[in-house]
LUMMAR-176649 format. One record per atom (N, C-alpha, C, CB): x, y, z. Coordinates in pm, whole numbers, padded with zeros to 5 digits, always signed. Each point is the difference from the previous one (the first is absolute). Glycine has a CB too. Layout:
// residues N
XYZ...
This chain:
// residues 90
-00789+00348-01482+00038-00037+00136-00107-00089+00090+00137+00221-00017-00025-00305+00104-00071-00102+00087-00002+00025+00135+00054-00152-00147-00134+00173+00202-00069+00009+00206-00001-00116+00022-00176+00176+00037+00227-00142+00135-00036-00139+00080+00041+00029+00087+00000-00162-00115-00110+00118+00236+00042+00048+00184+00031-00089+00049-00133+00142+00059+00242-00137+00064+00040-00089+00038+00068+00028+00167+00011-00070-00276-00080-00004+00400+00029+00021+00117+00162-00085+00058-00298+00043+00013+00379+00082+00010+00148-00014+00023-00038-00054+00139+00147+00199-00151-00102-00418+00147+00035-00051+00073+00079-00048+00062-00104+00022-00068+00267+00031+00059+00063+00002+00141-00062+00160+00110+00260-00153-00149-00178+00095+00304-00055+00068+00089+00081+00137-00068-00057-00192+00231+00175+00167-00217+00069+00160-00023-00046+00089-00102+00193-00093+00065-00242+00033-00200-00059+00085-00134+00113+00045-00050-00218+00085+00073+00229-00021-00123+00140-00002-00142+00083+00111+00057-00139-00055-00260+00217+00000+00339+00136+00027+00048+00084+00073-00102-00017-00202+00139+00135+00153-00088+00149+00054-00149+00009-00143-00024+00202+00237+00078-00197-00321+00010+00029-00184-00141-00116-00035-00030+00192-00150+00097-00322+00120-00070-00113-00028-00099-00020+00115-00092-00115-00145+00166+00145+00256-00147-00002+00127-00160+00097-00067-00090-00022+00267+00119+00149-00279-00031+00085-00031-00073-00076-00138-00088+00209+00119+00177-00196-00198-00143-00041-00154-00096-00093+00075-00089-00001-00233+00183-00102+00351-00138-00115+00027-00063-00013+00102-00155-00058-00043+00270+00183+00097-00267+00080+00073-00026+00056-00107-00140+00035+00148+00275+00025-00216-00253+00057-00113+00000-00046-00082-00162-00004+00008+00306-00087-00042-00275-00159-00105-00048-00012+00141-00157-00207-00135+00352+00170+00249-00226-00097+00082-00109+00126+00054-00109-00233+00105+00197+00357-00055-00201+00105+00012-00115+00026-00137-00081+00118+00184+00145-00213-00293-00130+00008-00137-00104-00050+00030-00108-00024-00159+00146-00093+00271-00083-00103+00049-00189-00022+00132-00072-00150-00157+00077+00176+00162-00160+00004+00090-00049-00174+00103+00040+00222-00155-00183-00312+00111+00199-00089+00093+00020+00027+00114+00139-00153-00199-00127+00077+00310+00118-00032+00089+00110-00033+00007+00086-00008+00045-00085+00029-00098+00231+00000-00052+00111-00104+00119+00124+00276-00146-00096-00374+00168+00178-00003+00070+00047-00020-00114+00155-00064+00218-00222+00048-00174+00355-00078-00017+00088-00103+00098+00106+00177-00156-00058-00262+00161+00069-00071+00091-00014-00068-00051+00191-00034+00046-00359+00059+00058+00418-00056-00029+00186-00111+00075-00015+00219-00007+00172-00346+00033-00122-00077+00127-00002-00012+00078-00093+00044-00007+00169-00032+00100-00192+00046+00103-00071+00101+00042-00076-00101+00015+00127+00172-00113-00042+00220+00069-00096+00001-00142-00091+00240+00143+00268-00171-00098-00337+00077-00076-00144+00161-00025-00055-00206+00107-00057+00269-00154+00125+00127+00008+00001+00037-00099-00134+00020+00058+00281+00148-00005-00330+00050-00156-00073+00051-00125+00089+00085+00152-00188-00145-00253+00136+00047-00108+00036+00120-00045-00043-00196-00030+00023+00278+00121-00073+00144-00019-00018+00097+00030+00070-00062+00011-00155-00014+00125+00229+00038+00075+00176+00023-00035+00097-00093+00094-00031+00275-00106+00034-00065-00067+00171-00022+00147+00087+00179-00276+00028-00197+00366-00070-00020+00114+00116-00123-00003-00046+00207+00157+00055-00267-00179-00147-00129-00008-00027-00106-00059+00058+00102+00027-00143-00034-00097+00191-00077-00138+00029-00038+00011+00161+00145-00162-00195+00049+00167+00235-00013+00027+00158-00091+00129+00029+00247-00102+00041-00270+00199-00156-00036+00137+00120-00188-00039-00003+00245+00271-00086-00276-00361+00063-00154-00038+00003-00026-00034+00122-00020-00078-00211+00096-00016+00244+00011-00020+00165-00080-00085+00014+00050+00197+00086-00062-00339-00163-00060-00129-00025-00002-00071+00073+00033+00010-00150-00112-00018+00282+00055-00126+00116-00094-00125-00047+00057+00168+00247-00073-00256-00171-00085-00106+00013-00136-00004+00009+00167-00048+00076-00256-00048-00203-00147-00002+00022-00013+00179-00116-00040-00175+00345+00160+00208-00360-00114+00129-00098-00043-00035-00104+00100+00173+00049-00185-00112-00154-00053+00014-00086+00029+00007-00127-00068+00051+00151+00190-00070-00242+00029+00102-00151-00003-00049-00064+00102+00121+00020-00066-00057-00107-00051-00020-00165+00117+00002-00147-00228+00141+00120+00244-00258-00164+00106-00041-00061-00033+00088-00142+00045-00258+00137-00035+00327-00226+00006+00029-00130+00110-00015-00062-00143+00121+00040+00074-00133-00222+00130+00025-00098-00049-00020-00143+00181-00091+00173-00125+00179-00260-00022+00044-00091+00137-00044-00071-00182+00175+00086+00137-00282-00164+00116-00040-00124-00045-00129-00084+00208+00085+00157-00119-00096-00249-00002-00145-00001+00003-00097+00012+00006+00067-00022+00097-00093+00178-00029-00153+00083-00110+00080+00110+00289-00175-00012-00370+00288+00044-00061+00040+00076-00082-00112+00124+00013+00187-00206-00086-00307+00117-00074-00063+00089+00097-00115+00033-00240+00076-00085+00286-00120+00062+00150-00083+00053+00089+00082+00066+00004-00144-00185+00039+00226+00187+00002+00090+00140-00058+00034+00136+00047+00048-00159-00159-00021+00102-00082+00008+00169-00042-00142+00025-00121+00252-00012+00090-00340-00054-00032-00129+00050+00198-00028+00087-00266-00105-00260+00348+00097+00233+00170-00074+00021-00056+00123+00116+00247-00109-00265-00238+00253+00286-00004+00061+00131-00075-00052+00084+00043+00170-00082-00178-00224+00004-00163-00005+00124+00091-00108+00106-00308-00005-00198+00362-00118+00096+00025-00111+00045+00154+00000+00142-00133-00083-00292+00214+00183+00296+00089+00015+00045-00092+00113+00114+00213-00081-00217-00259+00175+00219-00044-00012+00130-00086-00083+00081+00051+00165-00065-00105-00205+00004-00120-00166+00029+00081-00034+00096-00106-00123-00233+00284+00065+00174+00092-00114+00011+00040+00091+00205+00131-00097-00385-00161+00202+00399+00085+00045+00115+00109+00061-00020-00074-00152+00093+00137+00144-00223+00111+00033-00060+00112-00133+00076-00078+00313-00043+00009-00405+00065+00065-00148+00079+00076+00049+00118+00044-00151-00221-00116+00270+00255+00072+00008+00152+00024-00103+00068-00089+00170+00026-00047-00259+00028-00005-00071+00082+00017-00084+00020-00061+00082+00007+00154-00133-00102+00053-00155-00079+00191+00008+00136-00142+00030-00430+00107+00133+00447+00154+00034+00031+00001-00066+00161+00041+00265-00171
């Protein structure tokens, strides 16, 4: 199991479009992946799960992966969150 905390950078947080980007990236990995906010944990490959957390900009989340490519999965997902989902470039 590999775990890393990250703060959501983009102002609107994980709404539908960035959550979709996150899920697409998560689905590239074989590992089971979860997002944890406070005491709630959801499947990082589930749009409804992610949206149910109500993650807004500035929120600290924990990304957890368990499986063959767990470290790579967490590192790439943290990089995606740190990039602000490239929304600032639009």
